VEXDO-726808 format. One line per field, with one value per residue (C-alpha): residue in one letter; y negated, x negated, z. Coordinates in Angstrom, 2 decimals. Layout:
r	A,...
Y	Y,...
X	X,...
Z	Z,...
This chain:
r	M,K,K,G,I,S,I,N,T,R,V,A,V,S,A,I,V,F,M,G,I,L,T,T,V,I,A,F,I,G,Y,T,L,F,Y,D,S,V,M,E,S,Y,E,T,Y,T,N,T,V,S,G,Y,A,Y,R,T,A,E,K,Y,S,F,G,D,M,I,A,A,R,D,M,P,E,G,F,E,K,M,R,S,E,L,N,S,V,K,E,C,S,E,I,E,Y,L,Y,A,I,Y,F,E,D,I,N,D,I,H,S,L,H,Y,A,I,N,A,K,T,Q,A,E,L,S,T,G,R,P,A,S,E,M,Y,T,Y,M,G,K,P,C,E,E,G,S,F,E,D,D,T,L,L,I,L,Q,E,A,I,T,S,R,K,R,D,G,G,I,L,E,G,W,S,E,E,Y,G,H,M,L,N,G,Y,R,V,I,Y,D,S,G,D,N,A,V,G,F,I,C,V,E,I,D,I,N,R,I,N,T,D,V,N,N,Y,V,H,L,V,I,V,T,A,V,I,F,T,A,V,I,I,V,I,Y,L,F,S,I,H,R,Y,L,I,A,P,I,L,S,I,A,K,S,S,D,S,F,V,K,K,M,D,S,G,A,Q,P,E,E,L,I,Y,E,A,V,H,I,R,S,S,R,E,L,C,V,L,A,D,D,V,K,S,L,A,D,G,V,A,A,Y,M,T,N,L,K,A,V,T,A,E,K,E,R,I,G,A,E,L,S,L,A,T,S,I,Q,C,G,V,L,P,D,K,F,P,P,F,P,E,R,T,E,F,D,I,Y,A,S,M,D,P,A,K,E,V,G,G,D,F,Y,D,F,F,L,T,D,D,D,H,L,A,V,V,I,A,D,V,S,G,K,G,V,P,A,A,L,F,M,M,S,S,K,I,L,I,N,D,H,A,L,M,G,G,T,P,A,E,I,L,E,R,V,N,R,Q,V,C,S,Q,N,R,A,E,M,F,V,T,V,W,L,G,I,L,E,I,S,T,G,K,L,T,A,A,S,A,G,H,E,Y,P,M,L,E,Q,N,G,R,F,G,L,F,M,D,K,H,G,L,A,V,G,V,M,E,I,A,K,Y,K,D,Y,E,I,T,L,N,K,G,D,S,I,F,V,Y,T,D,G,V,A,E,A,T,D,A,N,D,R,L,F,G,T,D,R,T,L,E,A,L,N,S,A,P,D,A,A,P,E,Q,I,L,K,N,V,R,A,A,V,D,G,F,V,K,E,A,P,Q,F,D,D,L,T,M,L,C,L,R,Y,H,G,A,G,M,I,N,N,E
Y	40.82,44.39,45.41,48.34,50.55,48.56,48.16,49.82,52.93,53.03,52.84,55.51,57.90,57.27,57.91,61.12,62.46,61.53,63.02,66.13,66.72,66.02,68.48,71.18,70.77,70.84,73.90,76.03,74.92,77.43,76.94,77.20,74.46,72.19,72.85,71.93,68.70,67.75,68.70,66.51,63.57,64.12,64.34,61.06,59.54,60.88,59.37,56.06,55.89,56.97,54.25,51.61,52.95,53.00,49.36,48.47,50.31,48.46,45.15,45.71,47.29,50.50,52.39,50.27,51.04,54.78,54.52,52.66,54.75,51.40,49.97,46.15,43.64,44.39,48.09,47.59,45.04,47.63,50.23,47.81,47.53,51.30,51.59,49.37,51.56,54.66,52.88,52.12,55.60,59.04,60.86,62.89,61.82,59.00,59.18,58.89,61.54,62.01,64.68,64.04,66.29,66.66,70.03,71.36,71.64,72.14,68.81,66.94,63.96,61.49,57.81,56.39,57.33,55.53,55.83,54.56,52.49,55.53,57.60,54.84,54.44,57.99,56.86,58.41,56.03,54.68,55.84,59.43,59.10,57.18,58.68,56.66,56.72,59.87,62.16,65.72,67.27,70.15,73.59,75.18,71.88,72.56,75.79,76.43,76.22,72.75,71.72,72.87,70.81,67.76,68.37,68.58,65.31,63.55,65.02,64.47,60.90,61.48,58.20,59.10,60.45,64.14,66.46,69.56,72.12,73.48,75.41,75.33,76.66,73.14,71.38,74.08,73.96,70.43,68.50,66.37,63.36,61.96,59.22,59.03,55.91,54.13,51.71,48.44,50.33,52.46,55.55,58.09,58.20,59.61,60.03,58.32,61.02,61.15,64.31,65.42,68.56,71.02,72.71,69.46,69.39,72.95,72.05,68.98,71.02,73.77,71.36,69.28,72.21,73.78,70.55,69.23,72.46,72.80,69.21,68.19,69.64,68.17,64.69,64.43,63.83,61.37,59.45,59.22,57.81,55.32,54.28,53.70,51.86,49.63,48.85,48.00,45.92,44.04,43.70,44.65,43.14,39.74,39.58,40.46,37.74,35.18,36.39,36.14,32.54,31.61,33.26,31.39,28.12,28.77,29.74,26.42,24.64,26.65,25.93,22.18,21.48,17.95,17.25,16.80,20.32,21.88,23.05,25.89,28.38,28.77,32.30,32.89,35.56,36.69,39.98,38.71,35.56,35.75,36.15,33.25,31.18,32.38,31.52,28.08,27.32,28.35,26.28,23.33,23.62,24.01,21.06,19.09,19.96,19.05,15.79,15.05,15.63,13.51,10.63,11.09,10.71,7.56,5.84,7.24,3.97,3.41,5.16,4.25,6.21,9.18,9.14,8.96,12.03,13.98,12.99,14.59,17.83,17.62,17.16,20.18,22.32,21.16,21.84,25.58,25.67,25.80,22.27,22.22,22.84,24.62,26.84,29.20,27.06,29.90,32.26,31.73,34.72,32.85,29.42,28.78,25.79,25.42,22.73,22.49,19.57,20.05,18.85,17.62,16.44,20.08,22.98,26.72,27.39,28.39,29.71,31.27,32.83,34.43,37.00,40.32,41.40,40.41,42.00,41.36,38.11,38.11,35.60,34.86,32.61,32.70,30.94,31.04,30.83,27.43,24.19,21.91,22.84,26.32,27.28,25.82,27.89,31.04,30.12,29.79,33.18,34.90,33.38,34.52,37.98,38.47,37.21,39.46,42.60,41.95,41.81,45.14,46.73,48.54,47.83,44.82,47.11,48.68,45.24,43.93,47.01,46.52,42.80,43.44,45.92,43.49,40.50,42.50,43.64,39.99,38.27,36.90,34.00,36.50,34.49,35.98,35.12,36.06,36.92,37.60,39.18,40.04,41.41,40.78,43.18,40.52,42.86,44.40,41.89,44.44,42.61,44.80,43.04,43.57,41.35,40.98,39.37,36.54,34.73,36.50,35.45,33.90,35.51,33.87,36.25,35.59,31.86,31.71,32.05,34.49,35.66,38.92,40.95,42.66,45.11,43.45,44.60,43.09,39.86,40.30,40.20,41.53,45.26,47.03,50.15,48.20,49.69,47.89,48.99,48.09,47.26,46.40,43.71,43.75,40.20,39.82,36.95,33.68,35.13,33.22,33.91,31.25,31.91,29.52,29.19,28.66,24.93,24.73,26.54,25.26,21.60,19.74,16.50,14.01,16.09,19.26,20.89,23.25,22.85,26.63,29.13,28.17,24.59,25.91,28.09,25.16,22.99,25.74,26.30,22.59,23.14,26.82,26.54,23.64,24.10,25.46,22.05,20.39,23.17,22.45,18.72,19.39,21.43,18.84,16.05,18.02,18.58,14.89,13.85,16.15,15.34,11.62,9.84,12.87,13.89,16.95,19.59,22.38,22.81,22.87,25.16,26.38,28.35,29.14,31.65,31.94,34.91,34.18,37.73,39.40,37.34,34.67,30.97,28.56,25.85,24.15
X	27.21,25.94,23.50,24.45,22.52,20.44,21.48,18.25,19.01,22.62,21.63,18.94,21.24,24.13,21.93,20.46,23.82,25.57,22.94,22.65,26.40,26.50,23.70,25.31,28.69,27.21,25.09,27.87,31.15,32.59,33.39,37.13,37.23,35.09,37.24,40.34,38.68,37.78,41.25,42.78,40.64,41.63,45.28,44.91,43.19,45.93,48.59,46.72,46.50,50.14,51.03,49.31,51.11,54.42,54.05,53.34,56.52,58.52,57.07,58.51,61.82,60.80,63.65,66.13,64.28,64.55,68.18,68.97,66.53,65.27,61.85,62.15,59.34,57.95,57.47,54.14,53.00,53.59,51.70,48.76,48.67,48.96,46.01,44.04,44.98,43.78,40.63,39.67,40.55,38.99,42.09,42.93,46.54,48.89,52.45,56.16,58.88,62.59,65.28,67.66,70.11,69.40,71.14,68.78,65.22,63.95,65.35,62.21,61.27,58.39,59.03,55.49,51.81,48.50,45.12,41.63,39.59,37.41,40.46,41.83,38.51,38.48,39.87,43.30,46.24,47.64,51.11,49.88,48.16,50.91,54.22,57.40,60.77,62.69,59.91,60.57,57.83,55.94,57.33,55.38,53.92,55.29,55.96,59.57,58.62,57.23,60.34,62.57,60.55,60.88,64.61,64.94,62.97,65.53,68.63,67.33,66.19,62.63,61.06,57.46,54.81,54.51,51.64,51.88,49.41,50.42,49.12,50.05,48.55,48.47,46.71,45.24,45.08,46.01,46.62,49.74,50.72,54.18,56.52,60.27,61.30,64.55,66.59,68.05,71.12,68.89,69.47,66.65,65.96,62.46,58.86,55.51,52.80,49.01,46.98,43.43,41.79,41.29,38.43,36.56,37.29,35.97,32.81,32.29,32.76,30.36,27.67,28.00,27.92,24.88,22.96,23.72,23.06,19.64,18.57,20.42,17.95,14.94,16.33,18.05,14.86,13.61,16.90,16.94,13.41,14.04,17.41,16.05,13.01,15.08,17.73,15.09,12.96,15.64,18.43,17.73,14.25,15.20,18.45,16.63,14.06,16.81,18.63,15.42,14.79,18.46,18.50,15.35,16.91,20.15,18.24,16.39,19.72,21.19,18.15,18.73,15.64,15.09,16.25,12.66,11.88,14.63,12.50,13.86,11.19,11.69,11.96,10.36,12.20,11.30,13.19,16.74,18.13,21.25,19.25,17.05,20.22,21.22,17.80,17.77,21.35,20.83,17.64,19.45,22.26,19.83,17.77,20.97,22.05,18.62,18.64,22.16,21.20,18.06,20.01,22.83,20.37,18.88,22.19,24.65,26.52,26.85,29.89,28.87,25.64,27.52,29.83,26.86,25.21,28.46,28.84,25.45,26.70,29.82,27.67,25.54,28.62,30.36,27.16,27.55,31.14,31.80,32.76,32.32,35.51,35.96,33.28,33.00,33.78,32.79,35.37,38.85,40.54,41.34,41.53,40.65,40.67,40.07,39.81,38.84,39.73,38.26,40.17,36.86,33.75,32.71,35.12,35.42,37.40,35.69,36.40,34.21,34.43,31.75,31.27,29.95,29.46,30.82,34.23,34.81,35.55,35.39,37.67,37.35,39.21,38.57,39.26,36.73,37.98,37.31,36.25,33.25,29.59,29.82,32.56,30.51,27.46,29.57,31.29,27.93,26.71,30.04,30.28,26.83,27.27,30.52,28.88,25.84,27.82,30.26,27.35,26.15,29.38,32.34,36.04,37.23,38.02,34.54,32.92,34.89,33.98,30.26,30.44,32.43,29.87,27.03,28.86,29.78,26.17,24.99,28.13,26.82,29.30,32.19,33.72,35.80,36.97,40.11,39.34,41.28,39.03,40.17,38.27,39.86,39.12,39.17,39.75,42.95,44.33,44.09,43.46,42.21,42.38,42.09,43.03,41.25,44.11,44.55,47.68,49.93,49.13,51.77,52.19,53.69,55.21,58.05,57.89,58.29,56.06,57.00,55.41,53.46,53.49,50.12,48.41,46.58,43.54,41.76,39.84,36.13,34.07,36.78,36.00,33.03,35.02,37.80,39.07,40.63,42.92,42.82,45.93,46.41,48.31,48.61,48.38,49.97,49.29,50.32,50.59,49.03,48.06,47.82,45.84,45.38,44.48,46.93,46.23,48.79,51.76,50.96,50.61,52.65,54.61,55.14,58.07,55.92,57.74,55.67,55.43,55.95,55.84,59.27,58.16,54.90,56.83,59.11,56.07,54.56,57.81,58.28,55.94,54.90,53.55,51.21,47.44,45.86,44.36,47.77,49.40,47.01,47.69,51.44,51.08,48.81,51.22,54.09,52.08,51.11,54.71,55.86,53.30,53.09,51.02,50.57,46.89,45.49,44.75,43.40,41.29,43.39,41.99,43.71,42.79,44.82,43.88,45.78,45.20,45.39,44.76,41.70,40.35,43.06,42.43,43.24,45.40,46.40
Z	4.28,4.62,1.93,-0.26,-2.59,-5.06,-8.69,-9.81,-7.71,-8.86,-12.52,-12.11,-10.24,-12.66,-15.70,-14.30,-13.13,-16.36,-18.65,-16.47,-16.58,-20.32,-21.02,-18.86,-20.54,-24.05,-23.24,-21.74,-23.23,-25.67,-29.31,-28.67,-26.02,-28.11,-31.15,-29.15,-28.07,-31.61,-32.84,-30.17,-31.24,-34.88,-33.84,-31.97,-34.99,-37.27,-35.01,-34.99,-38.80,-39.18,-36.67,-38.84,-41.91,-40.02,-39.00,-42.63,-43.67,-41.02,-42.23,-45.71,-44.52,-46.29,-44.63,-46.56,-49.82,-49.14,-48.14,-51.37,-53.47,-54.69,-55.51,-55.12,-55.52,-52.05,-52.96,-54.74,-52.17,-49.49,-51.57,-51.76,-47.96,-47.60,-50.03,-47.65,-44.69,-46.55,-47.78,-44.17,-42.84,-43.09,-44.37,-47.46,-48.10,-47.15,-48.50,-47.66,-48.28,-47.67,-47.97,-50.83,-48.99,-45.28,-45.28,-47.97,-46.71,-50.27,-51.47,-50.38,-52.59,-52.61,-51.85,-52.24,-51.89,-51.41,-53.15,-52.44,-54.88,-55.56,-56.51,-58.72,-60.53,-61.90,-65.24,-64.90,-65.37,-62.09,-63.19,-63.12,-59.74,-57.96,-56.93,-57.10,-55.40,-56.27,-57.54,-56.28,-54.16,-55.76,-55.04,-52.20,-51.00,-47.51,-45.66,-44.65,-40.95,-41.58,-43.51,-40.65,-38.17,-40.42,-40.79,-37.00,-36.62,-38.87,-37.24,-33.69,-34.54,-33.31,-32.24,-31.48,-33.80,-34.59,-35.51,-37.72,-39.03,-42.40,-45.37,-49.03,-52.24,-53.62,-50.72,-48.43,-44.63,-43.53,-40.30,-40.84,-38.72,-39.39,-38.19,-38.87,-40.82,-39.99,-42.10,-40.84,-39.68,-37.42,-39.54,-39.89,-43.63,-44.23,-43.08,-43.40,-43.42,-43.01,-43.73,-42.89,-44.28,-41.39,-43.27,-42.96,-39.23,-38.85,-40.73,-38.55,-35.38,-36.44,-37.57,-34.44,-32.01,-33.64,-33.89,-30.42,-28.56,-30.19,-29.60,-26.41,-23.89,-25.74,-26.04,-22.64,-20.70,-23.31,-23.31,-19.50,-19.40,-22.21,-20.75,-17.25,-18.58,-20.85,-18.21,-15.62,-17.96,-19.89,-17.33,-13.71,-13.28,-14.81,-12.80,-9.58,-10.32,-10.84,-7.71,-5.66,-6.73,-6.21,-2.76,-1.75,-2.90,-0.99,2.18,2.02,1.76,4.68,6.87,6.56,4.46,3.27,-0.32,-1.51,-0.27,-2.40,-5.29,-7.38,-8.46,-12.19,-13.57,-16.98,-18.95,-22.46,-22.75,-23.30,-24.86,-22.69,-19.48,-20.57,-20.79,-17.31,-15.84,-17.49,-16.47,-12.85,-12.70,-14.27,-11.74,-8.82,-10.02,-10.40,-6.85,-5.49,-7.41,-6.19,-2.56,-2.90,-4.38,-1.85,1.04,-0.46,-1.21,1.33,1.66,-2.06,-3.48,-7.00,-6.64,-5.19,-8.17,-10.54,-8.99,-9.02,-12.64,-13.28,-11.71,-13.86,-16.96,-16.04,-15.51,-18.67,-20.58,-20.08,-21.34,-25.11,-26.16,-29.93,-31.88,-34.16,-32.57,-35.58,-38.64,-40.97,-39.42,-40.85,-39.24,-36.01,-34.41,-30.74,-28.43,-24.69,-22.02,-18.35,-16.07,-12.55,-9.49,-8.05,-9.82,-10.30,-10.38,-10.05,-13.21,-16.42,-19.87,-22.50,-25.96,-28.09,-30.82,-29.50,-33.12,-36.55,-35.83,-32.12,-30.29,-26.48,-24.70,-20.95,-18.52,-14.79,-11.50,-8.62,-5.05,-3.51,-5.13,-5.47,-5.72,-4.07,-6.51,-9.37,-8.41,-8.13,-11.40,-13.18,-12.01,-12.79,-16.26,-17.34,-15.82,-17.74,-20.93,-20.50,-19.69,-22.55,-24.98,-23.61,-24.88,-23.36,-22.90,-20.84,-17.89,-18.00,-18.25,-15.24,-13.19,-13.91,-13.16,-9.97,-8.66,-9.35,-7.80,-4.67,-4.20,-4.01,-2.62,0.66,0.55,0.18,-2.64,-5.42,-8.92,-10.83,-14.46,-17.65,-20.30,-23.81,-26.79,-30.20,-33.04,-35.76,-38.69,-37.22,-34.71,-31.88,-28.62,-25.76,-22.40,-18.66,-15.72,-12.40,-10.48,-12.99,-14.16,-16.68,-20.27,-22.51,-25.93,-29.02,-31.53,-33.96,-33.33,-29.50,-26.47,-23.74,-20.48,-20.95,-17.72,-17.91,-15.53,-12.62,-10.69,-7.68,-8.14,-8.89,-5.69,-3.33,-3.26,-4.83,-5.80,-7.54,-10.80,-13.75,-16.56,-20.24,-22.21,-25.88,-27.74,-31.53,-32.89,-36.29,-38.66,-36.98,-33.44,-30.55,-26.95,-24.23,-21.04,-18.15,-14.48,-11.63,-11.73,-14.57,-13.03,-9.52,-10.46,-7.80,-7.94,-5.11,-3.79,-3.54,-6.47,-8.64,-12.39,-12.72,-15.55,-16.90,-17.57,-19.01,-21.49,-22.30,-23.11,-25.26,-27.16,-27.85,-30.83,-30.92,-34.48,-33.66,-33.79,-30.55,-29.74,-30.01,-27.97,-25.08,-25.40,-25.27,-22.07,-20.46,-21.39,-19.84,-16.62,-16.41,-17.03,-14.23,-11.50,-12.45,-9.79,-7.53,-7.07,-8.83,-6.19,-8.39,-11.51,-14.68,-17.37,-20.55,-23.68,-26.79,-29.51,-32.78,-35.09,-38.82,-39.96,-41.44,-44.33,-43.89,-44.48,-41.70,-43.29,-40.08
């Protein structure tokens, strides 16, 4: 395989170009353009917060409450959740309003509002701080132009979020994000609104522009030097050392060296715990391969000895996959279970899951091309690279792009691996994922699993310039996601019939509320019952994640 530009050169050039462009933009961009950029980000943030509030309103059928002008038991529960949304957001106001008479723009009434703990601890009675269904809005709270826009949103049945800039004597200059609320009859009945003080935005912009322009040039050079030094010392140099030892070991194997000559030169790394794990695992695998070949030469005619050495390789491979369940007994927000059954003694499938920080769980499942020891070696390298780059930060798509570039630069065997990578934000249930040519995940919401047709990219290792796309799934309390390799759907019976995705979904939906471990057992039992005595031709790997919600207790 033709050699490309080294990782060290790419990182150095990328850092210099990026920081140079960043400094130039900061130095020359005008106040107006920068203000527009910040305003756009605040509008996006406002839309995001209003979206959270809107989903809370939908959860409690708030549209029906407004339509009936009623405050049932769920009213205060919904207010409590809206309080939590406001507590976790940088906004001034969160409230809901409606027109008592849609033909009268001045008939605006409050339906509910939210307060933070700081606001509620001021000593004023909650009854004075909270608004309740039917309270008229203060005169002059909204400009007539704003009221006309809101009236049009109701009459036109606006479905997406809206952004308004308004001014009032009561509240000043505000940025308002709103969403139209619908009742169960799909009638537009009111709005959920989020407001941010524009004066605060202006202050943030001015402070930021002044500070950054003064300091950017000074710190740019320092940041480039520190960044390049850190990347080279803590990532590139250790990886190159591991790659050099691995390449030397593989060349010995390719040259037909005797088993006793296959000695892997250990790499001692102190800069990174993760890279230490990579170095130790690669050495363990290489030592295992060398030991296997030595024993194979000595006992060629003895099948029992061959099986014993392959069992050693299986043990080495299984040792790098998480096998203790529950893996995070102190974390009650989610439950996870996974299994891998190789078609041969060692396989090319793998799974992984680990916390990148206290609020993010990375989940990986992958399938390496080919089988046996070559696939296992490629699997080991790919698994640790994904783990290491995920811990460095970034979205799943960015992580896959970095891993893909690194794999392609060293991929002399021209192998590839399909990967599904998801990162769960534990506190919100937001799952951000990207797929490198992997099987479609199966998502359980509202009590049934269904096939989720996600966005696919090329498998890792196929093309160095491959790009990947992120997508998001919101997991509510009790929702589950099931990911797997093609060994499940492509399991074949004696008549060459495939098990298929339909049978997989049927197995999942036989007990969708079961614990993740039982769900995997149900699928495996269905596969075994289908293929019966037919041999297993491909690795069979599955993983199931159930989200219990932030701070929820797992009672399963």
